[in-house]
N, C-alpha and C positions, 0 to 999 in steps of 0.2 A: 710696498707694504699693503697698500689698499688692495692691490690686485690679489695678494695672498689671502686677505680677509674675504674678498668676494669669491675667490675660488672655494674656500672652505664653506662659505654659506651656500654656494651652488651645490656642492657635494651633499651637504646636509639636506637640502630640499630634494635632491634626487633620491635620497634614502627614505625620506618621510613619505613622499607621494606614492611610490609603489607599495610601501608598507600599508598605507591607509587603504589603497585599492585592494590589497590582499585581504585585509580585514573585512571589507565590504563583501568580497567574494565568499569568504568563510561564513559570514552571517547568512548570505543568500542561500548557500548550500544547505545549511541547517533548516531554514524556513521552507525551502523548496522541497526537502525530503518529507516534511510534515504535510505540506499541501498535497503532494502527490499521493499520499496514502489516505486522504480524507474521504474518498468515495468508497461505496461498497463495490468490491471487485470479485471476479471469479477466475479460477484457474483449474485446468484439467489436462495436465500433460500426458496422462495415460489414455485419454479418450480419443477414439478415431471415428471417422465418418461411418455411420451405420453400426458402430460398435458399442461396447460397454466400458465403464470405467468409473473412477472416483472424481467428483467435483468438489472443490473447496470454495466456499464463500467467505471472503475476508470482510468483516463488518466492524468498522471503527465507530466509536460513539462520538458524534459531533455535537451532542447537547452539552451545555455548560452546567446543567442543573439536574438532569435525570438520567438514570441508566436505561439501556435498551432492554426491553422485557419481552419482545416478540419479533419474529422474523418469518415472513411468508415468501416463498419463492415459487414462481410460476414455471412449470416445465412444459416442454413441447410434446406432451403425450407419450410417455414411456411405458413399455410393457412392465418394467420393473424399476423400482426406486426404493432404496433402503437407507434411511438416515442413520448416521453413526450415533451410538449411545453417548449422551453428554450428561455429566453430573449436574444436577440442579435445573435441568431442562426436560420437558416432555415434548414429543414430536407426534404430529398427526399427518398421515398420508391421505390425500384426497384423490379419489378415482372418478373417472367418467368414461362410460363405455369400456370398462376394464383397462383403461390406460391411466397412469398416474399423471395428474395435471398440476398438483400443488403439494408442497410440504410446508408445514407450519411448525415452528419451534416456539414454545412459550415457557418463560421462566417460572419455575414452581414457587409457591409461597415460601418466603424466607430466603430464596436465592437472590444473590446480588445482581443477576443478569449480566449485562456488559456494563461495568461501571464507567462513570465519567472519566475521560482521558485515557481509556483503554480500548482494546479491540477484541473481538471474538472470532473464532473460526467454526463454521458450520459445514459439515461434510455429509455427502450421501453418495452411495454407489448405485449405478443404474444404467439403463439402456433398453433397446438400442437407440442411439442418438440419430438425428436426421443425417442423411448423406449430403451434407453441405459444409462449406468451409467454416462458417461462423454460426453460432447459436446464441441468441440473447435469452437471458434469464431474469425477467422483471422481478424486482424484489421490493417488498413493503416492510419498512423498519418502523417499529412502534416503540415509543418511550413510555416510562412509568407515569409521566404527567399527561399522557394522552396525545402528545405531539407525534406526527407521523411524517416519515420521509419516503416518498414513493419513487424508487429508482427504476424508472420505466421508459426513459426517453432514448430513442435510437440516435446513434451518431450520424449526422448528415454526410453526404458524399464528399464534401470538402474537408472532412476530418475535424471540424470545429466541435469541441467538447460541449455538450449541453449542460445545463445546470444540474440535472439529476440523471446522469447516464445509466442506462440499464447494464448490469453486469453481462459481459460477453465472453464466451470461450471460443478459441480457435481449434478446429479439429483437423488432425492430419488425415491423409488418405487412408482408407481402411485396408485391412489385410485380406487374405484369400479364404478364410474359413470362419463360419459362425462360431465354432468352438474357440477359435483364437480370440474372438471378441469377448466371449465369456471369461476367458483366462485372464483378461486384463482387469476384471472386476473381482478382487479377492473377497471371499465370503465374510471374513472377520473384519474387513474394513480397517485394518491397522497399519500394515506395512506401507502402502501408498500414501495415506494421510500423514504418517510420521515423516516420510521423505519430503512431502510438499511443505509441511510445517517448517522443516529444517531449512528448505530453500528460501521460504518467505522470511524467516528470521535472519538468515545470512544476508539476504539482499537489504533488509532494513538496517541491520547493524553496519553493513558496509557504507551505506549512504550517510548514516550518522557519523561514522568514523571519519569519512572524507570531509564532511562539513566541519567537524571539530578540528581536524588537522589544519584546514584552511584558516579557521578562526585563530588558532594558536599561533600559526606562522605569521599571520597578519599582526597580531598583538605584539609578538616579539619584534617584528620589523619596526613597528611604531616606537617601541621603547628605545631601540638602538638608534633610530632616526632622531628622536628628541634628544638623546644623549649627545649625538654628534653635533646637533645644532647648538646645544648649550656650550660644548667645548669650543666651537667656532666663535661663539659670542665672547667667551672669556678670553680667548686668544686675541680677539679683535680689540677688546678693552686694554689688554696688557700691552699691545703693540702701538696703541694710539698715542 
């Protein structure tokens, strides 16, 4: 009889421990997804080396108290750069020697900017980009309370992420014609940005769903494990 009780207790423990581990994994998945999206990042799937295209800056608000009210991105000297129209924001394009070197977005009076706990997407169409594999876009983020986050640190050769990494885009090899480069940059700036926004939203939703599923599975496993342990204990008392 004692062997039967011990066997049931062993089974209960084997149910509880993996369930608890699954719960931990689920929580880690959720928090990891949030941490991964904390930095200002850039993506430009349509841009090629020496070509034109649309760049999207994804800007999360890391402040606990103030909205983001200004964003300035430094460009590698482009012949053309046109920011997308954004409701509640005004944009200024800065040139030097006929090349675009900066774009600054500023929230207009009465605009909420990028509120606490949310993110914004800032897009521009331009080029030609340098004929190199990667291009960094140092970005200065300013909050309503005057706090600033300067995302300008390069990633070292060993791949260690710095505290304030500069947004970086990866460029595919260019095509054969200058006209093809221009074709990659739509004048109205709508089709490509919408596609990029959809991809970003899908990736974020997938990460959160996976984390949530892990958490739910872990919680259910814990409930079943505890129930099995209680049954084993009741059976042990009844057989004593």
